TIRO-2110 file (N, C-alpha, C; in Angstrom, 1 decimal):
// TIRO-2110
-41.9, 4.1, 8.8, N, 1, A
-41.5, 3.7, 7.5, CA, 1, A
-41.7, 4.9, 6.6, C, 1, A
-40.7, 5.2, 5.7, N, 2, A
-40.7, 6.3, 4.8, CA, 2, A
-41.5, 6.0, 3.6, C, 2, A
-42.4, 6.8, 3.2, N, 3, A
-43.2, 6.6, 2.0, CA, 3, A
-42.4, 7.0, 0.7, C, 3, A
-41.3, 7.7, 0.8, N, 4, A
-40.6, 8.2, -0.4, CA, 4, A
-40.1, 7.0, -1.3, C, 4, A
-39.4, 6.0, -0.7, N, 5, A
-38.9, 5.0, -1.6, CA, 5, A
-40.1, 4.3, -2.4, C, 5, A
-41.2, 4.1, -1.7, N, 6, A
-42.3, 3.4, -2.3, CA, 6, A
-42.9, 4.3, -3.4, C, 6, A
-43.0, 5.6, -3.1, N, 7, A
-43.5, 6.5, -4.1, CA, 7, A
-42.6, 6.6, -5.4, C, 7, A
-41.3, 6.6, -5.1, N, 8, A
-40.4, 6.6, -6.2, CA, 8, A
-40.5, 5.3, -7.0, C, 8, A
-40.6, 4.2, -6.4, N, 9, A
-40.8, 3.0, -7.1, CA, 9, A
-42.1, 3.0, -7.9, C, 9, A
-43.1, 3.5, -7.3, N, 10, A
-44.4, 3.5, -8.1, CA, 10, A
-44.3, 4.4, -9.3, C, 10, A
-43.6, 5.6, -9.1, N, 11, A
-43.4, 6.5, -10.2, CA, 11, A
-42.6, 5.9, -11.3, C, 11, A
-41.5, 5.2, -10.9, N, 12, A
-40.7, 4.6, -11.9, CA, 12, A
-41.4, 3.5, -12.6, C, 12, A
-42.3, 2.7, -11.9, N, 13, A
-43.1, 1.7, -12.6, CA, 13, A
-44.0, 2.3, -13.6, C, 13, A
-44.6, 3.5, -13.2, N, 14, A
-45.6, 4.2, -14.1, CA, 14, A
-44.8, 4.6, -15.4, C, 14, A
-43.6, 5.2, -15.2, N, 15, A
-42.8, 5.7, -16.3, CA, 15, A
-42.4, 4.5, -17.2, C, 15, A
-42.0, 3.4, -16.6, N, 16, A
-41.7, 2.3, -17.4, CA, 16, A
-42.9, 1.8, -18.2, C, 16, A
-44.0, 1.7, -17.6, N, 17, A
-45.2, 1.3, -18.3, CA, 17, A
-45.6, 2.3, -19.4, C, 17, A
-45.5, 3.6, -19.2, N, 18, A
-45.7, 4.5, -20.3, CA, 18, A
-44.7, 4.4, -21.4, C, 18, A
-43.5, 4.1, -21.1, N, 19, A
-42.5, 3.9, -22.2, CA, 19, A
-42.9, 2.6, -23.0, C, 19, A
-43.3, 1.6, -22.4, N, 20, A
-43.7, 0.4, -23.1, CA, 20, A
-44.9, 0.7, -24.0, C, 20, A
-45.9, 1.5, -23.5, N, 21, A
-47.1, 1.8, -24.2, CA, 21, A
-46.7, 2.7, -25.4, C, 21, A
-45.8, 3.7, -25.2, N, 22, A
-45.3, 4.5, -26.4, CA, 22, A
-44.6, 3.7, -27.4, C, 22, A
-43.8, 2.8, -27.0, N, 23, A
-43.1, 1.9, -28.0, CA, 23, A
-44.1, 1.1, -28.8, C, 23, A
-45.1, 0.5, -28.1, N, 24, A
-46.1, -0.3, -28.8, CA, 24, A
-46.9, 0.6, -29.8, C, 24, A
-47.2, 1.8, -29.4, N, 25, A
-47.9, 2.7, -30.3, CA, 25, A
-47.1, 3.1, -31.5, C, 25, A
-45.8, 3.3, -31.3, N, 26, A
-44.9, 3.6, -32.4, CA, 26, A
-44.8, 2.4, -33.3, C, 26, A
-44.6, 1.2, -32.8, N, 27, A
-44.5, 0.0, -33.6, CA, 27, A
-45.8, -0.2, -34.5, C, 27, A
-46.9, 0.0, -33.9, N, 28, A
-48.2, -0.1, -34.6, CA, 28, A
-48.3, 1.0, -35.7, C, 28, A
-47.8, 2.2, -35.4, N, 29, A
-47.9, 3.3, -36.4, CA, 29, A
-47.0, 3.1, -37.6, C, 29, A
-45.9, 2.4, -37.4, N, 30, A
-44.9, 2.3, -38.5, CA, 30, A
-45.0, 0.9, -39.1, C, 30, A
-45.8, 0.1, -38.7, N, 31, A
-45.9, -1.3, -39.2, CA, 31, A
-46.2, -1.2, -40.7, C, 31, A
-45.4, -1.9, -41.5, N, 32, A
-45.6, -2.0, -43.0, CA, 32, A
-44.9, -0.8, -43.7, C, 32, A
-44.3, 0.1, -43.0, N, 33, A
-43.6, 1.2, -43.7, CA, 33, A
-42.2, 0.8, -43.9, C, 33, A
-41.5, 1.4, -45.0, N, 34, A
-40.1, 1.0, -45.3, CA, 34, A
-39.2, 1.5, -44.1, C, 34, A
-38.3, 0.6, -43.8, N, 35, A
-37.4, 0.9, -42.7, CA, 35, A
-35.9, 0.7, -43.2, C, 35, A
-35.1, 1.7, -42.9, N, 36, A
-33.7, 1.5, -43.2, CA, 36, A
-32.9, 1.6, -41.9, C, 36, A
-31.9, 0.7, -41.8, N, 37, A
-31.0, 0.7, -40.6, CA, 37, A
-31.4, -0.5, -39.8, C, 37, A
-30.9, -0.5, -38.6, N, 38, A
-31.1, -1.6, -37.7, CA, 38, A
-32.6, -1.6, -37.2, C, 38, A
-33.3, -2.7, -37.5, N, 39, A
-34.7, -2.7, -37.1, CA, 39, A
-34.9, -2.7, -35.6, C, 39, A
-33.9, -3.0, -34.8, N, 40, A
-34.0, -3.1, -33.4, CA, 40, A
-33.3, -1.9, -32.7, C, 40, A
-33.0, -0.9, -33.5, N, 41, A
-32.2, 0.3, -33.0, CA, 41, A
-33.0, 1.0, -31.9, C, 41, A
-32.3, 1.6, -30.9, N, 42, A
-33.0, 2.2, -29.8, CA, 42, A
-33.6, 3.6, -30.2, C, 42, A
-33.1, 4.2, -31.3, N, 43, A
-33.6, 5.5, -31.8, CA, 43, A
-34.3, 5.3, -33.1, C, 43, A
-35.6, 5.8, -33.2, N, 44, A
-36.3, 5.7, -34.5, CA, 44, A
-36.6, 7.1, -35.0, C, 44, A
-36.3, 7.4, -36.2, N, 45, A
-36.6, 8.6, -36.9, CA, 45, A
-37.7, 8.3, -37.9, C, 45, A
-38.8, 9.0, -37.8, N, 46, A
-39.9, 8.8, -38.7, CA, 46, A
-39.8, 10.0, -39.6, C, 46, A
-39.5, 9.8, -40.9, N, 47, A
-39.3, 10.9, -41.9, CA, 47, A
-40.5, 11.0, -42.7, C, 47, A
-41.2, 12.1, -42.6, N, 48, A
-42.3, 12.4, -43.5, CA, 48, A
-41.7, 13.3, -44.6, C, 48, A
-41.8, 12.7, -45.8, N, 49, A
-41.1, 13.4, -46.9, CA, 49, A
-41.9, 13.3, -48.2, C, 49, A
-41.5, 14.2, -49.1, N, 50, A
-42.1, 14.3, -50.4, CA, 50, A
-41.0, 14.2, -51.5, C, 50, A
-41.1, 13.4, -52.5, N, 51, A
-40.0, 13.3, -53.4, CA, 51, A
-39.8, 14.5, -54.3, C, 51, A
-40.7, 15.4, -54.4, N, 52, A
-40.6, 16.6, -55.2, CA, 52, A
-40.2, 17.9, -54.3, C, 52, A
-40.1, 17.7, -53.0, N, 53, A
-39.9, 18.9, -52.2, CA, 53, A
-38.4, 19.2, -52.0, C, 53, A
-37.9, 20.4, -52.3, N, 54, A
-36.5, 20.7, -52.2, CA, 54, A
-36.0, 20.6, -50.7, C, 54, A
-36.9, 21.0, -49.8, N, 55, A
-36.5, 21.0, -48.4, CA, 55, A
-36.4, 19.5, -47.9, C, 55, A
-37.2, 18.7, -48.4, N, 56, A
-37.1, 17.2, -48.1, CA, 56, A
-35.9, 16.6, -48.6, C, 56, A
-35.4, 17.1, -49.8, N, 57, A
-34.2, 16.6, -50.4, CA, 57, A
-33.0, 17.0, -49.5, C, 57, A
-33.0, 18.2, -49.0, N, 58, A
-32.0, 18.7, -48.2, CA, 58, A
-32.0, 17.9, -46.8, C, 58, A
-33.1, 17.6, -46.3, N, 59, A
-33.2, 16.8, -45.1, CA, 59, A
-32.8, 15.4, -45.3, C, 59, A
-33.0, 14.9, -46.5, N, 60, A
-32.5, 13.5, -46.7, CA, 60, A
-31.0, 13.3, -46.6, C, 60, A
-30.3, 14.4, -46.9, N, 61, A
-28.8, 14.3, -46.7, CA, 61, A
-28.5, 14.3, -45.2, C, 61, A
-29.2, 15.1, -44.5, N, 62, A
-28.9, 15.1, -43.0, CA, 62, A
-29.3, 13.8, -42.4, C, 62, A
-30.4, 13.2, -42.8, N, 63, A
-30.8, 11.9, -42.3, CA, 63, A
-29.7, 10.8, -42.7, C, 63, A
-29.2, 10.9, -43.9, N, 64, A
-28.2, 10.0, -44.4, CA, 64, A
-26.9, 10.1, -43.5, C, 64, A
-26.5, 11.3, -43.2, N, 65, A
-25.4, 11.6, -42.3, CA, 65, A
-25.6, 10.9, -40.9, C, 65, A
-26.8, 11.1, -40.4, N, 66, A
-27.1, 10.5, -39.1, CA, 66, A
-27.0, 9.0, -39.1, C, 66, A
-27.5, 8.4, -40.2, N, 67, A
-27.5, 6.9, -40.3, CA, 67, A
-26.0, 6.5, -40.5, C, 67, A
-25.2, 7.2, -41.2, N, 68, A
-23.8, 6.9, -41.4, CA, 68, A
-23.0, 7.0, -40.1, C, 68, A
-23.3, 8.0, -39.3, N, 69, A
-22.6, 8.2, -38.0, CA, 69, A
-23.0, 7.2, -36.9, C, 69, A
-24.3, 6.7, -37.0, N, 70, A
-24.8, 5.8, -36.0, CA, 70, A
-25.5, 4.7, -36.6, C, 70, A
-24.8, 3.8, -37.3, N, 71, A
-25.5, 2.7, -38.1, CA, 71, A
-26.2, 1.7, -37.3, C, 71, A
-25.8, 1.5, -36.0, N, 72, A
-26.5, 0.5, -35.2, CA, 72, A
-27.5, 1.0, -34.2, C, 72, A
-27.5, 2.4, -34.1, N, 73, A
-28.3, 3.0, -33.1, CA, 73, A
-29.5, 3.7, -33.6, C, 73, A
-29.6, 3.8, -35.0, N, 74, A
-30.7, 4.6, -35.5, CA, 74, A
-31.4, 3.8, -36.7, C, 74, A
-32.7, 3.8, -36.7, N, 75, A
-33.5, 3.3, -37.8, CA, 75, A
-34.3, 4.4, -38.3, C, 75, A
-34.5, 4.5, -39.6, N, 76, A
-35.2, 5.5, -40.3, CA, 76, A
-36.4, 4.9, -40.9, C, 76, A
-37.6, 5.4, -40.6, N, 77, A
-38.8, 4.9, -41.2, CA, 77, A
-39.3, 6.0, -42.1, C, 77, A
-39.7, 5.7, -43.4, N, 78, A
-40.1, 6.6, -44.4, CA, 78, A
-41.6, 6.6, -44.5, C, 78, A
-42.2, 7.8, -44.5, N, 79, A
-43.6, 8.0, -44.7, CA, 79, A
-43.8, 9.1, -45.7, C, 79, A
-44.4, 8.7, -46.9, N, 80, A
-44.6, 9.7, -47.9, CA, 80, A
-45.6, 10.7, -47.5, C, 80, A
-45.3, 12.0, -47.6, N, 81, A
-46.1, 13.1, -47.1, CA, 81, A
-47.1, 13.5, -48.1, C, 81, A
END
């Protein structure tokens, strides 16, 4: 009996478990923060921003473009820096 398929299965299970743990950590970290876009989107952008920062203002335009191009696939979470 070859151990490779079993090892691959175990590795895939570990990776799946790690993905679940990362998603749980993300959800806990962003709980209560303002969210724009699809709350169940597969991609989450956490934007650390400052209302008086000119660089943050420029980045806000880029984030808006991303949301416009991918309205169902991206959610943006805002965190005041």
